[in-house]
C-alpha positions in Angstrom: 17.9 -60.0 -173.3 20.0 -59.0 -170.3 18.9 -56.2 -168.0 20.9 -53.0 -168.3 21.8 -50.2 -166.0 23.5 -46.8 -166.4 26.9 -46.1 -164.9 27.0 -42.4 -164.3 29.8 -40.1 -163.3 32.6 -42.1 -164.9 35.9 -40.2 -165.1 34.8 -37.4 -162.8 37.8 -35.2 -162.2 38.8 -34.2 -158.6 37.9 -30.6 -159.1 34.4 -30.0 -160.5 34.8 -27.1 -163.0 33.3 -25.9 -166.3 30.0 -27.7 -165.7 28.3 -25.8 -168.6 30.6 -27.6 -171.0 29.5 -31.0 -169.6 33.2 -32.0 -169.2 33.0 -33.5 -165.7 32.0 -37.1 -166.5 30.6 -39.6 -169.0 28.1 -42.4 -168.7 27.8 -45.9 -170.0 24.8 -48.4 -170.4 26.1 -51.7 -169.1 24.5 -55.1 -168.2 23.5 -55.6 -164.6 26.2 -57.5 -162.8 25.4 -61.2 -162.1 25.6 -62.7 -158.7 28.5 -65.2 -158.4 28.0 -66.4 -154.9 29.7 -66.0 -151.5 32.8 -68.0 -152.6 33.5 -65.7 -155.5 37.2 -64.8 -155.6 38.2 -61.3 -154.7 41.5 -59.4 -154.4 43.0 -58.7 -151.0 41.2 -55.8 -149.3 44.2 -53.6 -149.6 43.4 -53.1 -153.3 40.0 -51.6 -152.4 41.7 -48.3 -151.3 43.5 -47.7 -154.6 42.0 -44.9 -156.7 41.6 -45.7 -160.4 40.3 -42.6 -162.0 37.0 -44.2 -163.2 35.1 -43.5 -160.1 33.7 -45.9 -157.4 30.5 -46.9 -159.3 32.3 -48.0 -162.5 35.1 -49.8 -160.5 32.4 -51.6 -158.4 30.6 -52.7 -161.6 33.8 -54.2 -163.0 34.6 -56.0 -159.8 31.1 -57.5 -159.6 31.0 -58.4 -163.3 34.4 -60.1 -163.7 34.3 -63.9 -163.7 37.2 -64.0 -161.2 39.9 -61.7 -159.8 43.5 -62.3 -160.7 46.3 -61.6 -158.2 50.0 -61.5 -159.1 52.9 -60.8 -156.8 56.5 -60.0 -157.9 58.9 -61.0 -155.2 61.2 -58.5 -153.6 64.5 -57.6 -155.3 63.7 -59.6 -158.4 63.1 -58.7 -162.0 60.3 -60.3 -163.8 61.3 -60.5 -167.4 58.0 -62.0 -168.7 55.3 -59.3 -168.9 52.1 -59.7 -166.9 49.5 -59.8 -169.8 45.9 -58.9 -169.4 44.3 -60.0 -172.7 40.9 -58.4 -173.4 39.0 -59.9 -176.3 36.4 -57.3 -177.1 33.9 -59.5 -179.0 33.8 -61.9 -176.0 32.8 -59.0 -173.7 35.8 -59.8 -171.4 35.7 -58.1 -168.0 39.0 -58.4 -166.0 39.8 -57.5 -162.4 43.5 -57.7 -161.7 45.7 -56.8 -158.8 49.5 -56.7 -158.8 51.9 -56.2 -156.0 55.5 -55.3 -157.0 57.5 -55.9 -153.8 60.4 -53.8 -152.5 63.2 -53.3 -155.1 61.5 -55.5 -157.7 60.8 -54.7 -161.4 57.8 -55.7 -163.5 55.9 -54.9 -166.7 52.2 -55.0 -167.1 50.4 -55.1 -170.4 46.7 -54.5 -171.0 45.8 -55.3 -174.6 42.2 -54.8 -175.9 41.6 -56.2 -179.4 38.8 -57.4 -181.7 38.7 -59.4 -184.9 34.9 -59.5 -185.5 32.6 -56.6 -186.3 29.9 -56.6 -183.6 28.6 -54.6 -180.7 30.0 -55.6 -177.4 31.2 -54.1 -174.1 34.5 -55.1 -172.4 36.3 -53.7 -169.3 39.5 -54.0 -167.5 40.4 -52.8 -164.0 44.1 -53.0 -163.0 45.3 -52.0 -159.5 49.0 -52.0 -158.6 50.9 -51.7 -155.4 54.5 -50.5 -156.0 56.6 -50.9 -152.9 59.7 -49.0 -151.9 62.4 -48.6 -154.7 60.4 -50.9 -157.0 60.1 -50.2 -160.8 56.9 -50.6 -162.7 56.3 -50.4 -166.5 52.7 -50.3 -167.8 51.6 -50.5 -171.5 47.9 -50.1 -172.2 46.7 -50.7 -175.8 43.0 -50.3 -176.7 42.6 -51.3 -180.3 39.0 -52.5 -180.7 37.4 -50.2 -183.3 34.1 -50.9 -184.8 31.0 -50.7 -182.6 32.9 -51.9 -179.5 32.6 -50.1 -176.1 35.3 -50.4 -173.5 35.9 -49.2 -169.9 39.6 -49.1 -168.8 40.7 -48.4 -165.2 44.3 -48.2 -163.9 45.2 -47.4 -160.3 48.8 -47.2 -159.0 50.0 -46.7 -155.4 53.7 -45.9 -155.3 55.9 -45.9 -152.1 59.1 -44.1 -151.5 61.6 -44.2 -154.3 59.3 -46.1 -156.6 59.6 -45.4 -160.3 56.5 -45.8 -162.6 56.2 -45.2 -166.3 52.9 -45.7 -168.2 52.5 -45.9 -172.0 48.9 -45.6 -173.3 47.6 -46.1 -176.8 44.0 -45.6 -177.6 43.6 -46.7 -181.3 39.9 -47.3 -181.7 36.5 -48.1 -180.2 33.0 -46.7 -180.7 32.9 -45.5 -177.0 36.0 -45.7 -174.8 36.3 -44.5 -171.2 39.7 -44.6 -169.6 40.5 -43.6 -166.1 44.0 -43.6 -164.5 45.0 -42.5 -161.0 48.5 -42.6 -159.5 49.1 -42.0 -155.8 52.7 -41.0 -155.1 52.6 -41.7 -151.4 56.3 -42.0 -150.7 59.2 -39.5 -150.8 61.1 -39.4 -154.1 58.5 -41.4 -156.1 58.4 -40.7 -159.8 55.6 -41.1 -162.4 55.8 -40.7 -166.2 52.9 -41.0 -168.5 53.0 -41.0 -172.3 49.6 -41.2 -174.0 48.8 -41.3 -177.7 45.4 -41.6 -179.3 43.6 -41.8 -182.6 39.8 -41.2 -182.7 38.0 -42.0 -185.9 34.7 -40.9 -187.4 31.8 -41.2 -185.0 34.0 -42.5 -182.1 34.1 -41.2 -178.6 37.2 -41.3 -176.3 36.9 -40.0 -172.7 40.1 -39.9 -170.6 40.7 -39.0 -167.0 44.2 -38.8 -165.6 44.8 -38.0 -161.9 48.2 -37.9 -160.1 48.2 -37.2 -156.4 51.6 -36.1 -155.0 51.7 -36.8 -151.3 55.4 -37.5 -150.6 58.3 -35.0 -150.7 60.3 -34.5 -153.8 58.1 -36.5 -156.1 58.1 -36.0 -159.9 55.1 -36.4 -162.2 55.0 -35.8 -166.0 52.1 -36.5 -168.3 52.5 -36.0 -172.0 49.5 -36.6 -174.3 49.2 -36.3 -178.1 46.6 -37.5 -180.6 44.7 -37.1 -183.8 40.9 -36.6 -184.3 39.3 -37.4 -187.7 35.9 -36.3 -189.1 33.1 -36.5 -186.6 35.3 -37.6 -183.7 34.7 -36.7 -180.0 37.4 -36.6 -177.4 37.6 -35.4 -173.8 40.8 -35.3 -171.7 40.9 -34.4 -168.1 44.3 -34.2 -166.5 44.8 -33.3 -162.8 48.0 -33.0 -160.7 47.1 -32.7 -157.1 50.0 -31.3 -155.0 48.8 -32.2 -151.5 49.9 -30.5 -148.3 53.3 -32.0 -147.3 54.5 -32.7 -150.8 57.4 -30.2 -150.5 59.8 -30.1 -153.4 57.5 -32.0 -155.8 57.2 -31.0 -159.4 54.5 -31.8 -161.9 54.0 -31.2 -165.6 51.1 -32.0 -168.0 50.8 -31.1 -171.7 48.7 -32.2 -174.7 49.0 -31.7 -178.4 45.9 -32.3 -180.6 45.9 -32.6 -184.4 42.5 -32.0 -186.0 42.2 -33.8 -189.3 38.6 -33.2 -190.4 35.3 -31.5 -189.8 32.6 -31.7 -187.1 35.1 -32.6 -184.4 34.4 -32.1 -180.7 37.6 -31.7 -178.6 37.6 -30.9 -174.9 40.7 -30.6 -172.8 40.7 -29.8 -169.1 44.2 -29.4 -167.6 44.2 -28.7 -163.8 46.8 -28.2 -161.2 45.6 -28.4 -157.6 47.9 -27.1 -154.9 47.9 -27.1 -151.1 51.7 -26.6 -150.6 54.0 -23.7 -151.2 57.3 -25.3 -152.1 56.2 -27.1 -155.3 56.1 -26.5 -159.1 53.3 -27.3 -161.5 52.8 -26.6 -165.2 50.2 -27.4 -167.7 49.2 -26.5 -171.3 47.5 -27.7 -174.5 48.2 -27.1 -178.2 45.4 -27.7 -180.7 45.7 -27.3 -184.5 45.4 -28.8 -187.9 48.0 -29.8 -190.5 49.3 -26.4 -191.6 49.3 -25.2 -195.3 53.1 -25.2 -195.1 53.2 -28.8 -194.1 50.7 -29.8 -196.8 52.7 -27.9 -199.4 55.9 -29.6 -198.2 54.3 -33.1 -198.4 52.5 -32.2 -201.7 55.9 -31.5 -203.3 56.8 -35.0 -202.4 53.8 -36.6 -203.9 51.5 -36.7 -200.9 48.0 -35.3 -201.0 45.9 -34.3 -197.9 44.6 -37.8 -197.3 48.1 -39.4 -197.6 49.4 -36.7 -195.2 46.8 -37.6 -192.6 47.6 -41.3 -193.1 51.2 -40.5 -192.5 50.4 -39.0 -189.1 48.1 -42.0 -188.3 50.9 -44.4 -189.2 53.3 -42.7 -186.8 50.9 -43.4 -183.9 50.6 -47.1 -184.9 54.4 -47.4 -185.4 55.0 -45.9 -181.9 52.5 -48.4 -180.4 54.3 -51.3 -182.1 57.7 -50.1 -180.9 56.4 -50.0 -177.3 54.4 -53.3 -177.5 56.6 -55.6 -175.4 55.1 -59.0 -176.3 53.1 -60.7 -179.1 49.5 -60.2 -177.8 49.8 -56.4 -177.7 51.8 -56.2 -181.0 49.0 -58.3 -182.6 46.3 -55.9 -181.3 48.1 -52.9 -182.8 48.9 -54.6 -186.2 45.3 -55.9 -186.6 43.9 -52.4 -185.9 46.4 -50.8 -188.2 45.3 -53.2 -191.0 41.7 -52.0 -190.6 42.6 -48.3 -190.5 45.5 -48.1 -192.9 45.3 -51.3 -194.9 47.0 -54.7 -194.9 50.0 -53.5 -197.0 50.9 -50.6 -194.7 50.5 -52.8 -191.6 52.8 -55.5 -192.9 55.3 -52.8 -194.0 55.4 -51.4 -190.5 55.9 -54.9 -189.0 58.8 -55.6 -191.5 60.4 -52.2 -191.0 60.3 -52.6 -187.2 61.4 -56.2 -187.5 58.3 -57.5 -185.6 57.0 -61.0 -186.3 54.4 -62.0 -183.8 52.4 -64.3 -186.1 54.7 -67.2 -185.2 54.3 -66.7 -181.5 50.6 -65.9 -180.9 
């Protein structure tokens, strides 16, 4: 049996607050990283300085545990039509360390897809760091759809230069214990960052998220919108921080979360934070938490849907949204297979047919 160690202080937010709620970090038991020798491939040293939200200890473990590092460069002033796919097979315990450089004026899409077909206990991880040069465009889609007893650590770090435009779509659809960290450094003037995150946390599952955006350049724009659903016995923590650093004049940041509670014995923690060291900026944050209202249940009941069917309808909307935004077969397959487990094969197939998605011929 492999030796194990504890990774502590994963997803620690920039501002340490509310310690009595134990909301500042999460820990994972992981195998001790194996030595791969002096010739082991590493990413260029420039990627070492990219913050990823997970924390240095967790990032260091992923780098040491990955079989090899993968580096992709998108040439300047080109558009890469084929997405860069990071395929994480949970039951294999895949650990991936990936660096991407999107050169000046280029455009690229990165997909991180975490899936599982077997029911077993395993730990997987993905660390993705991206340099986005001046006026480049980056699209990122992250789909974690493992479920079962699987544990997963997900890290995303983005460094954006002047005029860069970045949008990130995250879907957390299952996993016994999932820690996801994301950090974006808007270093250049006029850089923009948009995050849309949706999650579904089932019975006995834990989801821990840490989003950090640091606005350093002038006139940057950062928007983070999160929504999700928690079922019986689910646990979820969301930390969101927008750091308006001195010199970021004219920058604007917004963060908001909507949580739907669909059961009992739910633990939900939300920590929205705006840090500010500049006077000519704007920052807004908020969270809305509630259950399906009696009026909504009555409306759906009149149309033949009971409470369980109503909850399934909300779940399906999350899966359908993930399918719509899955840009290639690997990520679409991960969503559909997880939907089949949660909602049933008939519903999953119906969604694929309705959305005109047929990945089975391509995977």
